[in-house]
N, C-alpha and C positions, 0 to 999 in steps of 0.2 A: 528426347528431352527438348522442350521449347523455351523454358523460362530459366533464367540465370540471375536470381535476385541479388546474389552477392556482388554483381558487377554494376548494379544500378548507379551508384555514386560515382564510380570510376568513369562510366560512359559519359555522364553529364559533365563531369569535371573536364574530361578531354575535349568535349565540344566547346566548353567555355574557354579553354586555353587556345583552341584553334580558331575561335570565332573570327578574329580580325583577318587572319591569313585566308580562311575559307571565303570570307566576304570579298576580299580582293581578287581571289581566284575566280569566283563566280560572276562578279560584276552585276550590273542591273538586270541582264536578261538571262543569266545562267550560262554554264559551260556548254561545250559542243554536245555532249551526251544528253544533257537536259533539253537543249533546244531541238535536237533532231530525234532522239530516241524516246524521251520521256514525255515532254509537254504535249506534243501533237497527239499522241495516242491517249494520254490521260484526258485531254480535252475532248477527244472523240468519244470516249467511253462515258463522259459526263453528260453528253447531249441527251435531251435538250437541257441547256443550262437552267438550273432552278434560280429562284430569286435570292437564296442565301446558301452559302457554302462554308463549311468548316474545314480548315486545313490543319492537319497534324504534322508536327515537325517541319515548320515552314522555312527553317534555315535563315537566309538573308532576305527572304520575302519575294524572291523573283517570280515564283508562280502565283503568289497572292496578288501581286501587282498586275500580272497578266490577266488573271480572272477579273479583278476589279475593273480593268479597262473594258471588259466585255459586258459589264452591267451588274452582275450579282453583288450582293452585300457579302463581304468576306470577313470571317473571323479567323485569324491566323494564330496558331499556338506553337510553342516550342518549349522544350525542357531547359534550354540554356538561356539564362538571363542576358548574356553577352550577345548571343545570336539575335535575340529579340531587339536589343539595343541597336545593333547594326541594321537590322531590317527596318526599324522605324526611321533611322537616319536616312535611309535610301528612299523612303516612301512618303515624303512630305507632299501634301496635296491629294493623297489617296484616301478614300473612305474605307479604311481597313481597321478593324478592331483587333488589338493585340493582347494576347493572354499568355502568361507564363503557365505552362501545363506539363506536369510530369505524368506521362501516360501509364506509368507503372503504379500510380496512386489511384485506387478505386474511388476514394472519396472525392478527389479532385475531378475525376472523370464524371462522377455522378452530378457534380455541381454544374457541368456543362448544360444540363437540361434547363437551367435557369439563366444561362448566359444570354446576353443581347443577341438577337437573331435566331435563337432556338425556338422551336425545333428547326433544325437545318434541313434543307432540301437535298443535300449531298455532303459527303465527307471525302477528303482526299489526303493521301500520305505518299509523298514522292521520295523514293529511294532512301527510306529511313528504317523500315522494319528490321533490317539486318543490323542496325545500330542500336536497337532497343532491347534491353536485357530481358524484359518480361513483356510478352505480347498478349497473354491471356486476359489481363485486365481490360485491355483495349477492346478486344472482341466481345468480352462480357458486357461492358458498360456503354459502348458507343451507341447501341440502338436507342438508349434513353434520350439521346440528344438529337435524334433524327426523326423526320416525318415517316409515315408508313411507306414502306417499299422504296425508301431513298437509297441511292447507290453509295457504296463506299469503294472508291477507286484507289488502288495502291500500286506502286511500282517498286521492284527490288532488283538487285543483281540476280540474274537468272539462277535459280537454285541448282540447276544441273551444271552450269558453267561458272559458278561463283569463283572469284579469285581465291587462291589459297594453295597449300601444298598438294592438294589432290588434283589440281588442274594445271596442265602445262600446254602452252601453245607450241606448235611444231611446224617446221617446213621440211618437206622431203622432195627429192628429185629421183624419178624413176625413168628407166629406159624401156621403150616399147619394143615389140618384136621387129618393127621396121627401122629401129635405130633412132627414133625420135625421143627427145627428152621432155618429160612432163614434170612440172613443179607444182606441188600442191601444199596448201597450208591447212592446218586443222587444230583440234584440241584433243589432248590425251587426258582421260579422266580416270582416276583411281580413288578408291575409298570414298565413294560418293555418300554412302550411308554413315560414314564416320564423322558425325557433326559435333559441334561444341563451340568453344570460344577460341578465336584466334585474335591476334593483334596485328595491326597494319596501319596503312595510311590511306586517306581519301585523295590527297593531292600531294605530289612530290614536293618536299621541302617544308611540309607543315611542322610546327614546333613540337608536337607531341603525338605519339602513336595512340591509336584508339582501339577498343575492343570491337570485334565483329562477332555476330552470333549466327553461326551457320545452321540452317534448317533445310531439310529436304522438302520437296514438293508435298509429300505426305504429311510431314510435321506441320508445315505452314498451313495447308488447306484444311487438314483435320482439326486444327485449332479453331478455325472458323466454322467448319461444318458442324462440329460437336456443339456449337453454341447457337445454332439456328440460322447460320448464313448459308446462302447458296451462291454458286458461281454462275453468272450469266453473260460474261464477256471476258475475253482474254486476247492479248496481243503479245507477240514475240518479235519485236523489231530488231533489225540488224543494220550495220553500217554498209550502205550500198553506194555511197558517193565518194569513196576513197578516204573519208575522214577529214580531220581538220589540219592535216599536214604536219602534226607534231611528232608522228611516229618516226619520220626520217627513214633510216635503214633498219630500224628495230622492228621485229615482228610484233604485231599488235592486232587488236580487234578490227582495225582499219583494213586488214588484209583478209578478213573472214566474212564476206558478205552473205554466206549461207548459214551462219550460226548466230543465234541471238544472245547478246550479252545481258539483255534486260528483259524482264517480264512485267507486263502491265495487266492487272486483273480488276474486274468489277464484281463486287459482291452485293447482295441484298439480303436483309434480314427477314425471315419468315416467321418471326415469333408470334 
């Protein structure tokens, strides 16, 4: 199952409630994961940058601003009015078009084809598909707003290693035959195929928990493939520089340089 329409309103309401907290946590340039794992690889897969780009679920607008500084005309959308308000407040002086867009609404998606800047030369959605209750409408309708062969680049928490009750980070210490001790850290995965709706937080301390929508690699990509999209680029970045120092003594992804917590993919529609 990939779509959970009963949770549409709850998801948007949670992001409205958390908008101010999220904005303060991300700042102008995004958090560590965005700056190191997401934005560079997204930008790489968007090359060569087209003259116009559509962003889905722009949050506080940090990536929209980054793209705008590079030259393209950016139309940034989000389902949360409060997120858009914070994004606009941070983006004075930028030539960015802001649109409130519920990507579970097919009629609203269809209207993008007539938006300023359409048809767009690319679309991007950073770290948001797992927060969207219904993704089928987006994969169905997005081609109407894009030029022929335009890329759609999205990033998500890696479906294999996504946070939740089925994934546990671990550290173990073993003794070799010659008496040496080796310490290793890794991930224990159980019930990978048991997907559905979980509730959690994006940032520690946020006012309200939010629903997450777990989807396997098959569920995610089949939703796209069944609608005429093809995959022609993928990245699985990991934290190789020791992280941002916030982990302290707590085991985290900062200690797992050979495992990717994020996946960035590029699709093109062959309709």
